[in-house]
N, C-alpha and C positions, 0 to 999 in steps of 0.2 A: 763288230765283234767276230763275225763270220770270217772276214778277211784276215784279221789278226790270228785267229785259230788256224786258218789255212797256212799262214806263214810258219807258224810254230810247227805244224805237221810237216811241211815241206822241208824245214831245216832238219827236223828229226829223221825224215826218210834219207836225207843226204848223209847224216851222221850214223845211221843205223849199222852199216858194215863195221864201224870202229868201236861204237859203244853198245850195240845190241839192245838189250831191254832198257838201258838207261839213255837211249838216244834222245828222248824228249828232254830229259833233265840237262843233257849236254847242249841241246838246242837253246834252252833258257839261258845257260851260261854264255853261250855264243851271242845271243840276242842281247844280253846285258853289256857284253863287250862292245857290240856295235853301238849301243846307245851311248856308252861312256866315250866311245871315240867321237860320236857326233858332238857332244857337249865339251870335249877337250879344249877347243879354242876358248870357250868361256872359262874353263878352269885356268888356263894360262892367263887370260885377262884378270881373273880374280886374284891370282897370285901376284901379278903386277900391282893390282890395286892394294893388296895388303902390304906389299913393300912400300908403296907410296904413303899409306897411312902411317907406317912406322917412321918414315922419314919426316912426318909432320910433328912427331912427338915433341922435339925441342920447342917448336913454335907453340904447341898446345900448352906446355909447361909455362911458357911465358905468358899465355892468356890466363892460366890459373893464377899466377902471381898478381897479374894486373886486376883481376875482378875479384879475387879474394873469395868471400863467402857468398858473393851474389851469384847464386846458381843459375838463375834465369838469364842473366847477361852472359855468363860463361857458355852456357848451351847455345845461345844465339851466336856468340862469336866463333865457337867451334864449328857450327853448322855453316857459317859464312865462310870460314877458312876452307872447309871441304869443297864448298861451291866454288870458291875462287880457284882452287887448285885442281877442279874437276875430278875430285876423288870421291867416290860414293861410299859411305860407311857400310852399305849393305850389299855391295857388289859381290861379295863372296857367297851370298845366298842363292844366286842365280843357278849355278850348275845343279845344285840340289833340287830347286823348285822345278826345273825343266825335266827332271826325271820322274816326277810324280805321275804323270800321265801313263808312262810305261809300267810303273809299278801297279797302279790301279787296274789297267787293262789285264795284267796277269792275275791280279786278285780276283777279279770278276770272272775271268775266263776259266779259272780253275775252282770257282765257287758255285757256278751254275751247272744244273744237270742237263739242260738243253741250250743249244745255241741255233738261232735262226729256225726254231721249231723242230730241230733234229736233235738226237741224243749226242751228248758232248763226249766224243770218243777220246778226247785228251785225258779224261778222267781214268782211263784204263792204264795209263803210263805210270810207271814206278821208277824209283831210284833205290836200287839195291833192296827191293822189298817193301819200301815206303811209298805209298800212293802219293802222287804229285797233287792230288786234290785233297789229301787228308791233312790233319793238324796234329800237333804234338799230343793233345789230350786224347785223340783217337787211337794212338798206339800204345798208350800207357796201360791199357787193358791187357795187352799181351807181354807187358814188362818193359821197363825202361831200358833193359839190356838185351832185348830181342833184336832181330836184324833191322827192323824199322826204327826201334828206339835208338840204336847205335848211329843211325844216320843223323838224327837230331842231336844226340850227344856230340857228334863230330863237328856239326854246324856251331853248337854252343860254344865248343872249345875254339874254334877258329874265330868266332865273333869276339871271345874273351881275349885272345891274343891280339887281335886288331885293335880292340878298344883299349887294352893296356898300353899298347904302343902309342895310340893317339893321346891317352891320358898323360903319359910321361912327356910326350913331345910338347903338348899344349902347356902343361905346367912349366916345362923348361923354357919355352918361349916367353910365357908370362913373366917368369923371374928375370928374363933378359930384359924385357920392357921396364920392369920396375927398377932395375939396377942402372938403366941408361945403356945397357949393351945392345947394339943393333940386333934385332931378332929376325929370324926367318919365320913368318907367320903362316898358319893354315890348319884348319881342322875340318872335320866332316861337314860342318855347317858354314864353314868359311868365316869363323868368328874368332879364331886364335889372335892373340895380340891385341884384343880389345880391352885394354887396361888403362889405368891412370886417366889421361885426358880423354881418351875415346869413350870412357864411360859417361863423360859429359853429354855425349849424343843421346837424346831421349830414347830410352828402352834398351840401349845396348849394354848398360851396366849390368842388368839382370842376366842378359845373354851371356856376358863374359863370365859371370860366376858359375853358370851352368856348363859352359863350353867344354871343360875337362871331362864332364860326365856323359856328354851327349852320346857318345858311341856305346855306352853300356846300355842305353835304352834300346838299342837294336836287339838285344837279348829278348825283350819282351815282345818285340815285333815278330821274331822268328818263332816264338812260342805260340802265337795266337792266329797267324795267318796261314793259308795253305802252303804246302811245302814248296810248290812252284814259285809263289811270291817270296817265300823265305830264301830260296836259292838266288833270287835277284838281289834281294837286300844284302846277303852275305857277299856275293861276288862283287856288288858295287862298293861295299864298305872296304873289301880288300883291295879293289882297284884304286879307291880314293887314298888309302894309306900309302900305296906304292907311288902314286901320281904326286901326291904332295911332297914326299920325301925327294922325288926327282926335280920337281919344280922349285923347291926352296933349298936346294943345296947351297 
């Protein structure tokens, strides 16, 4: 934790001439971008996997006709098909899972008053008057439209825009799968296009139903975690939206 705190402080010092009092917040955004660059190869692999799963849909449709109402036989056949074609139904989840350690590091770093037995100096940093270690509930006492409150309202607005983009894109891709149109798949959790035959993979049917709404859950996260962790979440969500649009053109 002390090493990670030193990294954030060092990045903030480098960015201080450009961002002044908001240098630590800029360092978190930069750190998030570095993490996303590291997992980008996995995101590319996930996009390829999603296209491969989409290509399997005609064969899965044939399996559905073959097995009829025998759901157990259908599930076994679909899983065997994925294994035969070396396509993982859950490969799209890897990029998100590998980002969790970075998120939890930031969460704990800005939730503790001491690090390594010393005062946590990072808690003194702010973003336009909003403490990076504070939460949305902490600033409501000064009014939702105070300087700190406006920071959160801006983050909520950005998340809402990204979530709406993801929602419309996921629904559009899902409709493409249902009508037999080749779909370019991809959502924040890597589960877009899990429709029809892929719902026969155990557990993915429920995920497919929730997929269009997943991005809206980010609003809850931003509201309850320290501002530093919220910045990570929002930056990562915006990155994901742009990355998916680029990878699935």
